[in-house]
PLY file of the C-alpha trace (Angstrom):
ply
format ascii 1.0
element vertex 181
property float x
property float y
property float z
element edge 180
property int vertex1
property int vertex2
end_header
0.00 0.00 0.00
2.90 2.40 0.75
4.36 1.89 -2.73
0.97 2.65 -4.25
0.71 5.87 -2.18
4.21 6.93 -3.22
3.37 6.23 -6.84
0.28 8.43 -6.65
2.24 11.19 -4.88
4.83 11.01 -7.67
2.12 11.28 -10.32
0.67 14.29 -8.56
4.09 15.95 -8.56
4.54 15.23 -12.29
1.15 16.75 -13.05
2.04 19.84 -11.04
5.41 20.30 -12.72
4.09 19.80 -16.24
0.93 21.85 -15.77
-1.29 18.92 -16.74
-3.31 19.30 -13.56
-4.76 22.58 -14.80
-6.21 20.86 -17.85
-8.49 17.88 -18.16
-5.45 15.57 -18.33
-5.49 15.09 -14.57
-9.07 13.84 -14.42
-8.14 10.16 -14.44
-5.65 10.55 -11.61
-7.83 12.93 -9.62
-9.97 10.40 -7.76
-6.99 8.14 -7.02
-4.95 11.12 -5.84
-7.85 12.26 -3.65
-8.02 8.83 -2.03
-4.25 8.78 -1.47
-4.25 12.28 -0.02
-7.21 11.42 2.18
-5.48 8.28 3.43
-2.27 10.20 4.19
-4.18 12.93 5.96
-6.27 10.49 7.97
-3.13 8.66 9.08
-1.53 11.95 10.07
-3.36 12.77 13.32
-6.78 11.57 12.10
-7.63 14.89 10.46
-10.42 15.28 7.93
-9.00 15.17 4.42
-9.90 17.92 2.00
-10.24 18.04 -1.77
-7.14 18.27 -4.00
-5.52 21.65 -4.58
-5.02 23.46 -7.84
-2.26 25.87 -8.69
0.67 24.99 -6.49
4.41 25.47 -6.64
7.02 22.80 -7.24
7.00 22.05 -3.51
3.50 20.61 -3.78
1.77 18.14 -6.04
-1.54 18.98 -7.63
-4.61 17.03 -8.59
-6.74 20.04 -9.60
-10.09 21.24 -8.30
-11.95 24.41 -9.18
-14.88 23.91 -6.82
-13.85 26.54 -4.28
-13.87 23.93 -1.53
-11.05 23.29 0.89
-8.03 21.79 -0.80
-5.20 19.44 0.24
-1.99 18.59 -1.57
0.74 16.17 -0.57
4.13 17.84 -0.69
6.42 16.26 -3.28
9.56 16.93 -1.23
8.15 15.15 1.84
5.33 12.65 1.23
4.20 13.05 4.83
3.80 16.87 4.80
0.40 18.07 3.66
-0.70 21.51 2.49
-4.31 22.44 3.25
-6.10 25.43 1.78
-9.07 26.21 4.03
-11.61 28.98 4.43
-11.70 31.58 7.19
-14.77 29.80 8.57
-12.92 26.49 8.79
-9.96 28.22 10.45
-12.29 29.83 13.00
-13.79 26.44 13.84
-10.32 24.96 14.30
-9.30 27.89 16.53
-12.44 27.50 18.61
-11.71 23.78 19.03
-8.18 24.60 20.26
-4.83 22.93 19.74
-3.69 25.16 16.87
-1.03 27.82 16.34
-2.13 30.86 14.35
0.80 32.13 12.29
0.58 35.66 10.87
3.24 35.96 8.15
2.80 39.69 7.50
5.40 42.32 8.36
5.63 43.38 12.04
4.06 46.78 11.30
1.05 45.11 9.67
0.74 42.71 12.61
0.91 45.61 15.10
-1.87 47.48 13.29
-4.32 44.53 13.38
-4.05 40.82 14.07
-6.11 37.81 15.09
-6.09 37.26 18.87
-3.48 34.68 19.85
-1.61 34.87 16.53
2.18 34.87 16.50
4.06 37.00 13.99
6.56 35.10 11.82
7.10 37.31 8.75
7.26 35.43 5.45
10.47 37.28 4.61
12.11 35.77 7.71
11.19 32.17 6.84
14.14 30.57 5.10
15.57 27.05 5.16
15.74 26.76 8.96
12.63 26.26 11.12
11.59 29.52 12.80
12.38 29.63 16.54
8.75 30.60 17.21
7.60 27.29 15.63
9.61 24.54 17.33
7.04 21.72 16.94
7.14 20.26 13.43
3.90 18.34 14.16
1.93 21.36 15.43
-1.21 22.36 13.54
-0.30 25.68 11.93
-3.00 28.05 10.67
-1.16 30.43 8.35
-2.46 33.76 7.05
-1.25 37.09 5.68
-3.14 40.09 4.29
-4.55 38.69 1.03
-3.32 35.08 0.79
-0.25 35.41 -1.42
2.39 35.45 1.31
0.54 32.79 3.31
0.77 30.39 0.35
4.50 31.11 -0.07
5.12 30.72 3.67
3.08 27.50 3.79
5.14 26.02 0.96
8.38 26.91 2.75
7.16 25.44 6.05
6.19 22.18 4.35
9.59 22.07 2.62
11.19 22.32 6.08
9.18 19.33 7.29
6.17 20.83 9.07
3.42 18.24 8.91
0.12 20.12 9.42
0.05 23.42 7.55
-3.33 25.06 6.93
-3.43 28.23 4.81
-6.57 30.28 5.34
-5.60 33.18 3.11
-5.76 36.81 4.15
-6.95 38.82 7.10
-8.95 40.93 4.62
-11.32 37.93 4.38
-11.41 37.34 8.17
-14.89 38.41 9.40
-14.15 37.61 13.04
-12.49 39.40 15.95
-9.13 41.13 15.55
-6.99 43.18 17.90
0 1
1 2
2 3
3 4
4 5
5 6
6 7
7 8
8 9
9 10
10 11
11 12
12 13
13 14
14 15
15 16
16 17
17 18
18 19
19 20
20 21
21 22
22 23
23 24
24 25
25 26
26 27
27 28
28 29
29 30
30 31
31 32
32 33
33 34
34 35
35 36
36 37
37 38
38 39
39 40
40 41
41 42
42 43
43 44
44 45
45 46
46 47
47 48
48 49
49 50
50 51
51 52
52 53
53 54
54 55
55 56
56 57
57 58
58 59
59 60
60 61
61 62
62 63
63 64
64 65
65 66
66 67
67 68
68 69
69 70
70 71
71 72
72 73
73 74
74 75
75 76
76 77
77 78
78 79
79 80
80 81
81 82
82 83
83 84
84 85
85 86
86 87
87 88
88 89
89 90
90 91
91 92
92 93
93 94
94 95
95 96
96 97
97 98
98 99
99 100
100 101
101 102
102 103
103 104
104 105
105 106
106 107
107 108
108 109
109 110
110 111
111 112
112 113
113 114
114 115
115 116
116 117
117 118
118 119
119 120
120 121
121 122
122 123
123 124
124 125
125 126
126 127
127 128
128 129
129 130
130 131
131 132
132 133
133 134
134 135
135 136
136 137
137 138
138 139
139 140
140 141
141 142
142 143
143 144
144 145
145 146
146 147
147 148
148 149
149 150
150 151
151 152
152 153
153 154
154 155
155 156
156 157
157 158
158 159
159 160
160 161
161 162
162 163
163 164
164 165
165 166
166 167
167 168
168 169
169 170
170 171
171 172
172 173
173 174
174 175
175 176
176 177
177 178
178 179
179 180
């Protein structure tokens, strides 16, 4: 079963690198990739698996979905690391349930002006090849956001490349309808 999962993860990475996932060429692999991603996600801390992601960098594989639903992609560099694109509503539910770390990847001045209560500031520009000191637990559930979602995607990709296992990108604070400080 592990070989089969690795094979599917490899196919997802090939689709992402060649751009096939954005066309109909990925349709045949989509349901298999969804099952593989779901199995990997379920094994990793029994989390609910999401739909496949579309439009990712070379750090992530893609199986394509334009439904607007939550999305999950297995990282090609580390078959265990999983990228999750979630909504603000899903992030709020996860925060309310506890056990998460909210990571604001905006600049310190942006964070000082307005941030989500309990969020820690780890600017995207400061995330390089070494794990940030503020994020010592590679297995922690990280809810990553920025202002509009661009930096949060870049930061999420870098965190997964470093080996973080549970990275959830909920986009930008501009789409956050809940409390801020």
